[in-house]
Backbone as a chain_set.jsonl record, in Angstrom:
{"seq": "XXXXXXXXXXXXXXXXXXXXXXXXXXXXXXXXXXXXXXXXXXXXXXXXXXXXXXXXXXXXXXXXXXXXXXXXXXXXXXXXXXXXXXXXXXXXXXXXXXXXXXXXX", "coords": {"N": [[18.211, 55.575, 30.124], [16.294, 57.109, 32.618], [13.919, 56.026, 33.49], [14.126, 53.232, 33.394], [16.241, 52.788, 35.024], [16.285, 52.237, 37.868], [15.483, 49.271, 39.048], [14.683, 48.017, 41.328], [12.135, 47.409, 43.741], [10.466, 49.78, 45.741], [10.3, 49.438, 49.104], [8.249, 50.099, 51.763], [8.341, 50.772, 55.238], [6.779, 48.656, 57.623], [6.358, 49.439, 60.108], [4.626, 51.436, 60.972], [2.205, 50.165, 61.179], [2.505, 48.245, 63.113], [1.46, 47.031, 66.251], [-1.125, 48.084, 66.099], [-4.726, 48.204, 65.888], [-7.419, 47.328, 63.838], [-10.787, 47.738, 62.767], [-13.69, 46.225, 61.335], [-16.955, 46.794, 60.855], [-19.003, 46.199, 59.177], [-20.203, 43.416, 57.96], [-20.532, 40.412, 56.023], [-21.555, 38.263, 57.21], [-24.363, 37.483, 59.016], [-24.498, 36.928, 61.737], [-22.181, 37.954, 62.783], [-20.663, 40.419, 64.701], [-18.456, 42.114, 64.369], [-15.271, 42.341, 62.628], [-11.8, 42.052, 63.336], [-8.471, 43.233, 62.769], [-5.408, 42.644, 64.071], [-2.356, 44.001, 64.241], [0.282, 42.607, 65.288], [3.022, 42.735, 65.204], [5.847, 43.932, 63.285], [5.692, 42.402, 60.978], [3.601, 40.588, 61.327], [0.254, 39.548, 61.634], [-2.999, 39.205, 63.099], [-6.236, 37.922, 62.573], [-9.461, 38.496, 63.799], [-12.753, 37.61, 64.944], [-15.874, 38.723, 66.167], [-18.668, 37.309, 67.356], [-22.191, 37.839, 67.603], [-23.603, 36.311, 69.445], [-21.731, 35.424, 71.253], [-19.446, 36.002, 73.945], [-16.687, 36.359, 73.845], [-14.052, 37.291, 71.575], [-12.999, 35.519, 68.641], [-10.146, 34.009, 67.324], [-9.543, 34.102, 63.935], [-7.584, 33.859, 61.972], [-4.004, 33.811, 61.541], [-1.216, 35.477, 60.2], [1.602, 36.289, 58.086], [2.678, 39.48, 56.951], [3.389, 41.911, 54.417], [4.372, 45.196, 53.435], [4.156, 47.266, 50.724], [4.625, 50.263, 49.42], [1.425, 51.466, 49.221], [0.215, 49.027, 49.335], [-0.792, 46.09, 50.912], [0.226, 42.826, 51.6], [-0.915, 39.751, 52.569], [-0.059, 36.636, 53.903], [-0.76, 33.295, 54.52], [0.348, 30.258, 54.947], [-0.445, 28.622, 52.035], [-2.335, 30.432, 51.263], [-3.218, 33.674, 50.091], [-3.925, 37.083, 50.447], [-4.835, 40.446, 49.604], [-4.602, 43.99, 50.35], [-5.49, 47.45, 50.303], [-3.892, 50.155, 51.69], [-4.446, 53.06, 53.574], [-3.866, 55.878, 55.706], [-6.238, 56.174, 57.071], [-7.858, 53.969, 56.443], [-8.086, 50.44, 55.747], [-8.596, 48.592, 53.001], [-9.507, 45.512, 52.439], [-9.415, 42.581, 50.45], [-11.089, 39.811, 50.932], [-11.969, 36.485, 50.751], [-13.409, 36.975, 48.364], [-14.82, 39.314, 48.84], [-14.832, 42.831, 49.538], [-13.614, 44.275, 52.411], [-13.818, 46.91, 54.654], [-11.647, 48.225, 56.895], [-11.17, 50.154, 59.796], [-9.06, 52.232, 61.729], [-8.816, 51.427, 65.117], [-9.403, 52.989, 68.171]], "CA": [[16.966, 56.227, 30.484], [16.035, 57.071, 34.058], [12.742, 55.207, 33.747], [14.542, 51.853, 33.578], [17.461, 52.751, 35.812], [16.098, 51.606, 39.169], [14.557, 48.149, 38.906], [14.26, 47.506, 42.634], [10.876, 47.945, 44.255], [10.597, 50.523, 46.988], [9.555, 48.805, 50.194], [8.029, 50.984, 52.9], [8.345, 50.108, 56.527], [5.482, 48.269, 58.186], [6.365, 49.833, 61.52], [3.469, 52.263, 61.299], [1.069, 49.288, 61.465], [2.794, 47.398, 64.281], [0.737, 47.352, 67.493], [-2.386, 48.783, 65.849], [-5.906, 47.36, 65.736], [-8.337, 47.857, 62.835], [-12.09, 47.087, 62.925], [-14.662, 46.256, 60.249], [-18.255, 46.53, 61.471], [-19.939, 45.811, 58.133], [-19.806, 42.071, 57.561], [-21.489, 39.639, 55.229], [-22.118, 37.272, 58.124], [-25.413, 38.128, 59.809], [-24.283, 36.74, 63.172], [-20.91, 38.557, 63.186], [-20.768, 41.817, 65.124], [-17.359, 42.828, 63.717], [-13.991, 41.681, 62.394], [-10.631, 42.838, 63.745], [-7.122, 42.867, 62.38], [-4.436, 43.106, 65.064], [-0.993, 43.949, 63.737], [1.014, 42.326, 66.516], [4.441, 43.033, 65.002], [6.154, 44.577, 62.008], [5.333, 41.537, 59.854], [2.676, 39.551, 61.778], [-1.102, 40.052, 61.868], [-4.025, 38.238, 63.469], [-7.612, 38.278, 62.258], [-10.387, 38.073, 64.842], [-14.177, 37.856, 64.691], [-16.742, 38.754, 67.356], [-20.043, 36.922, 67.026], [-23.184, 38.482, 68.469], [-24.065, 35.411, 70.499], [-20.604, 35.01, 72.078], [-18.833, 37.113, 74.673], [-15.274, 36.493, 73.487], [-13.641, 37.287, 70.176], [-12.377, 34.27, 68.225], [-9.107, 34.228, 66.318], [-9.887, 33.465, 62.676], [-6.359, 33.527, 61.256], [-2.776, 34.548, 61.791], [-0.489, 35.491, 58.932], [2.663, 37.271, 57.915], [2.294, 40.475, 55.967], [4.408, 42.854, 53.965], [3.807, 46.458, 52.955], [4.89, 47.865, 49.61], [3.892, 51.506, 49.18], [0.14, 51.391, 49.921], [-0.325, 47.682, 49.151], [-0.475, 45.108, 51.945], [0.082, 41.437, 51.158], [-1.035, 38.854, 53.709], [0.13, 35.255, 53.477], [-0.886, 32.232, 55.516], [0.65, 29.028, 54.214], [-0.624, 28.82, 50.596], [-3.348, 31.456, 51.029], [-2.719, 35.033, 49.935], [-4.906, 38.118, 50.144], [-4.228, 41.77, 49.516], [-5.383, 45.126, 50.836], [-4.967, 48.781, 50.031], [-3.744, 50.837, 52.977], [-4.273, 54.499, 53.764], [-3.79, 56.119, 57.151], [-7.59, 56.114, 57.63], [-8.62, 52.768, 56.115], [-7.508, 49.303, 55.045], [-9.615, 47.926, 52.181], [-8.982, 44.163, 52.221], [-10.221, 41.669, 49.65], [-11.034, 38.526, 51.629], [-13.029, 35.571, 50.308], [-14.205, 37.559, 47.283], [-15.526, 40.542, 49.204], [-13.991, 43.899, 50.054], [-13.941, 44.661, 53.773], [-13.167, 48.164, 55.034], [-11.224, 48.264, 58.29], [-10.805, 51.498, 60.267], [-8.196, 52.188, 62.922], [-9.583, 51.417, 66.361], [-8.762, 53.646, 69.31]], "C": [[16.725, 56.075, 31.987], [14.869, 56.154, 34.41], [13.135, 53.765, 34.068], [15.723, 51.701, 34.53], [17.314, 51.982, 37.121], [15.05, 50.514, 39.051], [14.051, 47.624, 40.24], [12.972, 48.182, 43.075], [11.133, 48.669, 45.555], [9.702, 49.882, 48.034], [9.456, 49.801, 51.341], [7.99, 50.165, 54.177], [6.921, 49.788, 56.976], [5.379, 48.689, 59.637], [5.153, 50.65, 61.909], [2.237, 51.423, 61.608], [1.274, 48.449, 62.724], [2.076, 47.938, 65.515], [-0.499, 48.218, 67.266], [-3.502, 47.759, 65.664], [-6.867, 48.076, 64.787], [-9.627, 47.056, 62.893], [-12.946, 47.276, 61.674], [-16.006, 45.858, 60.849], [-19.335, 46.177, 60.452], [-19.486, 44.472, 57.581], [-20.916, 41.416, 56.761], [-22.164, 38.577, 56.086], [-23.135, 37.945, 59.039], [-25.189, 37.987, 61.312], [-22.944, 37.307, 63.658], [-21.125, 40.022, 63.542], [-19.687, 42.658, 64.441], [-16.182, 41.889, 63.479], [-12.885, 42.622, 62.874], [-9.389, 42.324, 63.038], [-6.188, 43.492, 63.405], [-3.036, 42.904, 64.488], [-0.076, 43.836, 64.951], [2.49, 42.681, 66.413], [4.618, 43.654, 63.621], [5.734, 43.716, 60.819], [4.332, 40.438, 60.216], [1.332, 40.169, 62.129], [-2.005, 38.896, 62.269], [-5.388, 38.795, 63.07], [-8.538, 37.688, 63.3], [-11.806, 38.366, 64.408], [-14.906, 37.824, 66.025], [-18.15, 38.438, 66.889], [-20.997, 37.495, 68.05], [-23.602, 37.61, 69.644], [-22.942, 34.889, 71.394], [-19.975, 36.217, 72.757], [-17.409, 37.388, 74.228], [-15.08, 36.573, 71.979], [-12.931, 35.966, 69.884], [-11.329, 34.579, 67.156], [-9.442, 33.425, 65.071], [-8.647, 33.063, 61.875], [-5.181, 34.283, 61.849], [-1.937, 34.412, 60.533], [0.694, 36.443, 59.011], [2.184, 38.263, 56.87], [3.507, 41.311, 55.586], [3.699, 44.074, 53.408], [4.718, 47.017, 51.877], [4.09, 49.076, 49.143], [2.562, 51.429, 49.926], [-0.532, 50.024, 49.766], [0.154, 46.773, 50.279], [-0.715, 43.719, 51.367], [0.132, 40.552, 52.389], [-0.869, 37.426, 53.203], [0.084, 34.32, 54.668], [-0.76, 30.923, 54.755], [0.484, 29.283, 52.718], [-1.642, 29.897, 50.26], [-2.707, 32.837, 50.982], [-3.909, 35.962, 49.729], [-4.229, 39.469, 50.239], [-5.18, 42.828, 50.047], [-4.701, 46.407, 50.396], [-5.019, 49.555, 51.345], [-3.663, 52.347, 52.784], [-4.239, 54.708, 55.264], [-5.154, 55.995, 57.826], [-8.271, 54.765, 57.464], [-7.728, 51.705, 55.496], [-8.658, 48.619, 54.318], [-9.048, 46.567, 51.774], [-9.954, 43.341, 51.385], [-10.034, 40.278, 50.248], [-12.229, 37.697, 51.191], [-13.968, 36.222, 49.295], [-14.994, 38.802, 47.646], [-14.537, 41.56, 49.74], [-14.508, 44.311, 51.428], [-13.151, 45.912, 54.119], [-12.923, 48.179, 56.535], [-10.768, 49.683, 58.623], [-10.025, 51.357, 61.561], [-9.052, 52.324, 64.177], [-8.76, 52.089, 67.453], [-7.67, 54.494, 68.88]], "O": [[16.944, 55.0, 32.545], [14.833, 55.575, 35.495], [12.523, 53.144, 34.938], [16.153, 50.581, 34.806], [18.161, 51.147, 37.437], [13.857, 50.803, 38.963], [13.085, 46.863, 40.277], [12.749, 49.365, 42.818], [11.929, 48.219, 46.379], [8.486, 49.8, 47.859], [10.473, 50.29, 51.833], [7.638, 48.985, 54.161], [5.989, 50.555, 56.734], [4.42, 48.335, 60.323], [4.693, 50.575, 63.048], [1.306, 51.92, 62.241], [0.304, 47.994, 63.33], [2.085, 49.139, 65.783], [-0.88, 48.998, 68.139], [-3.252, 46.601, 65.329], [-7.099, 49.278, 64.915], [-9.59, 45.835, 63.051], [-12.932, 48.333, 61.043], [-16.182, 44.725, 61.297], [-20.468, 45.885, 60.834], [-18.513, 44.394, 56.831], [-22.078, 41.818, 56.82], [-23.22, 38.056, 55.727], [-22.793, 38.882, 59.761], [-25.639, 38.834, 62.084], [-22.608, 37.155, 64.832], [-21.707, 40.776, 62.762], [-19.953, 43.772, 63.99], [-16.107, 40.798, 64.045], [-13.03, 43.843, 62.818], [-9.27, 41.134, 62.746], [-6.172, 44.71, 63.587], [-2.596, 41.774, 64.277], [0.294, 44.838, 65.562], [3.143, 42.907, 67.432], [3.651, 43.869, 62.89], [5.447, 44.254, 59.75], [4.22, 39.452, 59.489], [1.266, 41.18, 62.829], [-1.809, 37.758, 61.841], [-5.653, 39.988, 63.213], [-8.418, 36.513, 63.65], [-12.043, 39.264, 63.6], [-14.602, 37.011, 66.897], [-18.752, 39.194, 66.127], [-20.656, 37.622, 69.226], [-23.919, 38.121, 70.718], [-23.175, 33.999, 72.212], [-19.973, 37.319, 72.209], [-16.97, 38.538, 74.234], [-15.847, 35.995, 71.208], [-12.332, 35.367, 70.777], [-11.594, 35.315, 66.206], [-9.607, 32.207, 65.139], [-8.657, 32.047, 61.18], [-5.351, 35.269, 62.566], [-1.942, 33.368, 59.879], [0.768, 37.293, 59.899], [1.376, 37.923, 56.005], [4.493, 41.403, 56.318], [2.555, 43.988, 52.961], [5.913, 47.215, 52.101], [3.02, 48.938, 48.551], [2.563, 51.335, 51.153], [-1.724, 49.887, 50.039], [1.349, 46.695, 50.566], [-1.735, 43.47, 50.725], [1.092, 40.591, 53.159], [-1.465, 37.047, 52.195], [0.772, 34.509, 55.671], [-1.659, 30.535, 54.01], [1.221, 30.103, 52.17], [-1.801, 30.247, 49.09], [-1.778, 33.133, 51.733], [-4.799, 35.667, 48.932], [-3.184, 39.616, 50.873], [-6.384, 42.606, 50.178], [-3.495, 46.44, 50.151], [-6.048, 49.602, 52.018], [-2.912, 52.843, 51.944], [-4.557, 53.79, 56.02], [-5.224, 55.737, 59.028], [-9.164, 54.428, 58.242], [-6.75, 52.011, 54.814], [-9.59, 48.123, 54.952], [-8.211, 46.481, 50.875], [-11.167, 43.4, 51.588], [-8.984, 39.652, 50.101], [-13.369, 38.157, 51.255], [-15.183, 36.038, 49.363], [-15.768, 39.296, 46.826], [-13.52, 41.195, 50.329], [-15.68, 44.65, 51.59], [-11.941, 45.963, 53.898], [-13.857, 48.15, 57.336], [-10.074, 50.328, 57.838], [-10.297, 50.478, 62.379], [-9.896, 53.214, 64.282], [-7.578, 51.795, 67.633], [-7.016, 55.126, 69.71]]}, "num_chains": 1, "name": "protein.A"}
């Protein structure tokens, strides 16, 4: 049967995300102006937060990521979170809440 013939998962390239920045301006934190995800390389991402009372953004995390079809998996040591990717939006589930990131610039 063709349905069972190919057991390998199709992995899409993460190159389309490399060197892009995504912003989420709707946060649960009242003192946060926005969150950023900077895809610094094909498999490396940094998360940043800009607080209203500070001039500089602060790096919140750095992680490796992989892209399988439209699913993004982020892993930092033992922590794992996932997101759904479209060309217009990344819907990430972080700390029990869904955050919508939009391509910046």
